[in-house]
N, C-alpha and C positions, 0 to 999 in steps of 0.2 A: 578414513577416519569418520566415525559417525557424528552427526550433528547433535550437540547437547543443548537442550532448551529447558528453561525453568518452568514455563507454562505450557499447557497442552495446546497443540496447534490444530486448527480446523481449516480444511481446504474450502475455499469459497466457490460459488457458482462463477463460471468464467465471464459472465455478463456484468459483474460488479465493476463499475467504472468510477473514477474520481478525478479530481483536479488538484494539483499542487500549485500553490502560489509562492513566489520568491525562491524557487529551487534551481533556477537556471539564470545564467548571467544576462542573457539577451531576451528571453521570453518570460513575461510576467506570469503566465498561466500555462501549465503543462498537463495534458491528459494522461492518465495512467490506468492500468488494469490491475485490480487487487486480486492476488492469487491465494493468500492465506492470512489468517488472523490468529491472535492469541489474546490473552487478557491485557498484556502490556506492549503488544507490537503488531505490526501489519507488514506483510510482504507484498511487493508489487513488481511489475515489469513496466518498462517505458522504452520508447524508441530514442529518447534523448539521454545524453550523458549529463547527469545532474550533479550538483555540488553537495558534499556532505555538510550538514548543519541544520539549523532551524528553518522551518517553513510552516505553512498552513495547509491542511488537507480539507477539501470539501467533497462531500458525498451527498447525493440526493436524500432527502428526508432524514438527515442526521445533523446534529450541531457541528459547527466548525471545530476541527481538532488542531491544536498546536502541537507539532511533532518535531522530531529530530531524526534526520537521515543518518543512520549509523553504519550500515554495511552496504557494499556494492560489489557486483561481479558481472561478468558477461555471459550471455546465453544465446544460442542460435535456435530460432523457432521458424520452421519451414524455410530455411536458408537465409532468413533475415537476422541481422545482429540486433539483439535486444539487451537491455541492461536490467539486471535484477537487483533490487534494493530491499533493505529492511529498515523500518522506521520504529522508533521507540515513542510510545505515548507517555504523556505526563501523568495521566490518571488511568486506572484500570477501566476497561470496557465493562459496562453492566451486562448481565446475561441477556437482557432483551436486545441490546445493541448487537451483541454477538450473534444472536439468532437472526436478526435482520440482515447482517452481512452474509451469513451462511445460506440462508433460504431466500435470497433475493430473486424476484421474478422479473422477467423481461417486461418493460413498460413500452407500450406502443409509441 
């Protein structure tokens, strides 16, 4: 079955990293890799099994986002078990913010 989305999805540069706060029972801060974005959502992968619900997303040079983890699934990347998640944003991303996510450059 094909995935149905309301908003157009953009694949991110694989170097886009972020941190989630309050998404794990025992770890206050979890590092994630953002894989794709749309106006009202962000997809990411993590090595940790996270809880569904509200949390805070921090990304360099962006304001803090209050988000809700909605979907989760498992995925294998190079033999390692990774967890794939989808989060819903409370507000739509501005076109400038979306461009920053899509065209992120590696920082030394």
